[in-house]
C-alpha positions as CSV (number, residue, x, y, z in Angstrom):
1,M,253.8,172.2,56.8
2,T,251.1,170.8,59.5
3,L,250.5,172.8,62.6
4,L,252.7,171.1,64.6
5,E,255.7,171.5,62.7
6,Q,258.0,174.3,63.4
7,I,258.9,177.4,61.8
8,S,262.9,177.8,62.1
9,P,263.7,181.0,63.8
10,E,265.5,182.2,61.2
11,T,262.9,181.9,58.4
12,S,260.2,183.8,61.5
13,R,262.7,186.3,62.0
14,E,262.7,186.9,58.0
15,A,259.2,187.0,57.3
16,S,258.9,189.8,59.9
17,I,261.1,192.0,57.7
18,P,259.0,193.3,54.5
19,V,260.5,193.6,51.3
20,L,261.5,196.9,51.0
21,E,262.1,198.3,47.2
22,S,262.3,202.0,45.6
23,K,263.5,202.4,41.5
24,R,267.1,200.5,41.6
25,L,267.3,198.8,44.4
26,A,265.4,196.4,46.7
27,L,266.5,195.7,50.3
28,R,265.5,192.2,52.0
29,A,266.5,190.2,55.2
30,P,269.4,188.8,55.6
31,R,270.0,184.9,54.9
32,L,272.8,182.5,56.2
33,E,273.6,181.8,52.2
34,D,274.4,185.6,52.2
35,A,278.0,185.7,54.5
36,K,279.9,184.8,51.7
37,T,278.6,187.4,49.9
38,V,278.7,190.0,52.6
39,A,282.6,189.1,54.0
40,E,283.2,189.4,50.5
41,L,281.8,192.9,50.2
42,A,282.3,193.8,53.8
43,N,286.8,192.3,53.5
44,D,287.7,196.5,53.0
45,R,289.5,197.8,55.0
46,R,287.8,201.7,54.1
47,I,284.4,200.1,54.7
48,A,285.9,198.5,58.7
49,E,287.1,202.5,59.5
50,N,283.9,204.5,58.6
51,T,281.4,201.9,60.6
52,A,281.7,201.5,63.9
53,R,281.6,197.7,64.3
54,I,282.7,196.2,61.4
55,P,286.4,194.6,61.7
56,H,288.8,194.2,59.6
57,P,290.0,191.9,58.2
58,Y,285.9,191.0,58.3
59,K,285.9,186.9,57.9
60,I,282.6,184.5,56.5
61,A,282.1,183.8,60.6
62,D,281.5,187.7,61.4
63,A,278.8,187.8,58.4
64,E,277.4,184.8,60.1
65,S,277.7,186.3,63.1
66,F,275.6,189.2,61.8
67,I,273.2,187.4,59.6
68,G,272.4,185.0,62.7
69,G,271.8,188.1,64.9
70,A,270.0,190.4,62.9
71,N,266.5,191.6,63.3
72,K,266.4,189.6,66.7
73,S,265.0,192.2,68.8
74,N,262.1,194.8,68.1
75,G,261.8,197.9,67.3
76,E,265.8,196.3,65.2
77,A,265.2,195.6,60.7
78,A,268.4,194.5,58.7
79,F,268.4,194.5,55.4
80,L,270.4,193.6,52.8
81,V,270.8,196.6,49.9
82,T,270.5,194.4,46.6
83,L,270.3,196.1,42.4
84,R,267.1,194.3,41.4
85,D,268.9,191.3,39.6
86,G,268.9,190.5,43.4
87,T,273.0,191.4,43.3
88,V,273.5,192.2,46.9
89,I,275.7,195.9,47.5
90,G,275.8,196.0,50.4
91,A,273.3,196.1,54.3
92,C,272.3,198.6,56.0
93,G,268.9,199.1,59.3
94,V,267.5,200.5,62.9
95,V,268.2,199.4,65.3
96,T,266.8,200.9,68.5
97,L,268.9,201.9,71.0
98,E,267.6,202.6,75.3
99,A,266.7,206.0,76.1
100,Q,267.7,207.8,73.1
101,P,266.2,208.0,69.5
102,S,267.3,204.6,67.2
103,E,270.3,204.6,65.3
104,L,270.4,204.8,62.1
105,G,273.7,202.5,59.9
106,Y,274.4,201.6,56.7
107,W,277.2,200.4,54.4
108,L,278.0,199.9,50.6
109,G,280.8,197.5,49.1
110,V,283.3,200.0,47.4
111,A,282.8,198.8,43.7
112,Y,278.8,200.5,44.7
113,W,280.5,204.2,45.6
114,G,279.0,206.8,43.7
115,K,275.9,205.8,41.8
116,G,273.4,207.4,44.4
117,Y,272.7,204.3,45.4
118,A,273.0,204.8,49.7
119,T,270.6,207.2,49.3
120,E,268.3,205.8,47.5
121,A,268.6,203.2,50.3
122,L,268.4,205.0,53.2
123,H,264.9,206.9,51.5
124,A,263.3,203.2,52.4
125,V,264.8,202.7,55.8
126,I,264.0,205.9,56.7
127,D,260.0,205.6,55.0
128,Y,259.7,202.5,56.9
129,A,261.0,203.3,60.1
130,F,258.2,205.6,60.5
131,T,255.4,204.7,58.9
132,D,256.1,200.9,59.9
133,L,258.2,201.1,63.0
134,G,256.5,203.9,64.5
135,H,259.8,206.0,65.2
136,E,259.2,209.9,66.0
137,S,263.3,210.2,65.6
138,L,266.2,209.0,64.3
139,Q,270.0,209.6,64.9
140,A,272.9,208.5,62.3
141,G,276.6,209.6,62.0
142,A,279.5,209.7,59.6
143,R,282.9,210.2,60.6
144,V,284.4,213.7,60.1
145,T,286.4,212.5,57.3
146,N,283.3,210.5,55.2
147,P,281.9,213.5,53.7
148,A,280.2,211.2,51.0
149,S,278.1,209.5,54.1
150,R,277.5,213.5,55.6
151,R,276.1,213.7,52.0
152,V,274.4,211.0,51.7
153,L,272.2,211.8,55.6
154,E,271.9,215.4,54.7
155,K,270.4,214.0,51.2
156,C,267.9,212.6,53.5
157,G,267.3,215.0,55.0
158,F,268.8,214.7,58.2
159,Q,270.7,217.9,60.4
160,W,273.9,218.3,62.1
161,T,273.7,218.0,65.8
162,G,277.3,217.9,67.0
163,V,280.4,216.7,67.1
164,G,281.0,213.3,69.6
165,L,283.8,210.3,69.2
166,Y,283.2,207.1,68.5
167,R,285.2,203.3,69.0
168,I,286.0,201.5,65.9
169,R,286.3,198.4,65.8
170,A,288.5,198.6,62.9
171,L,290.9,200.8,64.7
172,A,290.7,199.7,68.5
173,S,290.0,203.5,68.6
174,S,287.6,206.8,69.0
175,A,287.7,208.6,66.0
176,P,285.7,212.2,66.0
177,I,282.2,211.4,64.2
178,D,279.2,213.6,62.9
179,R,276.0,213.1,64.6
180,F,273.3,214.3,62.9
181,R,269.4,213.3,63.6
182,L,266.3,213.4,61.6
183,D,263.1,213.8,63.4
184,R,258.9,213.0,62.2
185,G,257.8,216.6,61.4
186,I,261.0,216.9,59.5
187,W,260.9,213.7,57.7
188,S,257.1,214.1,56.9
189,A,257.3,217.7,55.8
190,L,260.2,216.5,53.0
191,K,257.9,213.7,52.3
192,G,254.6,216.6,51.7
193,W,257.4,219.1,49.8
194,G,258.9,216.1,47.5
195,R,254.8,215.4,46.3
196,M,254.5,218.7,45.4
197,R,256.9,219.5,43.3
198,R,255.9,216.0,41.5
199,V,252.8,217.1,41.1
200,S,253.4,221.1,39.4
């Protein structure tokens, strides 16, 4: 490539998002060629009803819209969650909200529920948010009817802060959401405690 050649916006966006690796997973920026897989995974009412923004049915055009808008703003980091063999299993990320702590969001394809992948992926994104992005706190939510998602957040150190109403796009109405928060100090203490446990 010469200096005169343009770098496509998609390539530029993807280059700004690192690949995060954990024991079983790799998290990377979404690409347009992922749209079909993302649509197939996300087109499940059980996923849509437990997230704020995912419509149902979820079509390839929805996936293309998500991918096309991902990682465009400062402070936003959207990742596809993949197994180490490259199989896409879901998505997660963090987005900065005006005058509020940044929001952590995630979903996995139903076939991958109950295997610890969500907790593992969120640990990687949380570490990235506090170390590389410099966030001071993160917030997240789980529908009160979704105890599995609540457990994932609690395993990652989030603390319950109350209940609020959130608009659920797939329901075309609002539903009660348990709200959670994780501050940098608590995250740092948990990371230190985890290191001490491994040493002893």
